[in-house]
C-alpha angles and dihedrals in degrees: 000000000000096000097051121077116227120245091238099071123153094225120091119224128199095264093052091048091050092050091047093050093048092048094049129040102281094189092070091050090050090049090052093049092048091050094051092047092048092051090050091050094049091048090049092051094045100048111015113027096081093047092052091049088050090052092047091048089048091054095046096045094048090050092054099034113061103170095079147347124277123188125187115192098193135346130189132178124197116193097187096053094033094233133140114193129186137174136198099010114176129187114187128173134149096281106037147355128220126196128191116188101187131003144161140183121207121202120201104235096152130064110262117242112245111194091198090068094062115084117217 
């Protein structure tokens, strides 16, 4: 009796899941799964992606640059608006330390509007 698992287990296996999805409307379940995953992906992109990029850049820069320590809290780059934003940037070496709390760079991708060109 001890070596044989009982038929009433709480874990689902692939066959039970396949029977359940065929018995019920599986399109609704896939819609529910896709909606939950999409919400999770949007939350990740909104709150955590720039912080993970900052952590990755910190690791790469400190591996390449040995004369000091550089920390980047968050980093985001927007191609469409031409903007680079960063937060909590530290540069520390033996002689000095520099801290930037918030910063951004704006590139001028688009042609600037000149009101003198328009004839009224």
